[in-house]
C-alpha positions, 0 to 999 in steps of 0.5 A, a space after each residue: 697186829 699179826 696178820 700173817 705167819 709163814 714158816 718152813 720145817 727144819 730140813 726142808 730147805 737146809 738146816 734152818 727153821 725160817 719163819 716170817 711174821 707180817 704185822 700191820 701198824 698205823 704206818 703200814 706193814 712190817 715183816 719180821 724175818 726169823 731163824 729159829 727164835 731169833 729175829 734176823 731182820 725186820 723189813 718195813 713196807 709203809 708205802 706198799 700193800 699187804 700182798 708185797 709184805 706177804 710175798 716177802 714172808 713166803 720167799 723168806 720161809 722158802 729160802 729164796 732170799 737172804 737177810 741183808 747185813 746193815 753194812 752190806 751193800 747190794 751187789 748186782 750180777 749186772 750193770 744198769 744201763 
């Protein structure tokens, strides 16, 4: 069930139409990250609350986060102590 949708207009944050849709299932929440009509990534939030999922949706639409490629590992700009 769709519970939240967030979008940015083309040209506002670059040349991309970014949309995020937060949905709820019996297992929890998941977010579809879209550019145009294409789903770029789907992130699951089964062990967390709706607020975290909606914040991710807003950050995606604003261009604050990028999609992860399946084979890409997260590289941090610092080392953990």
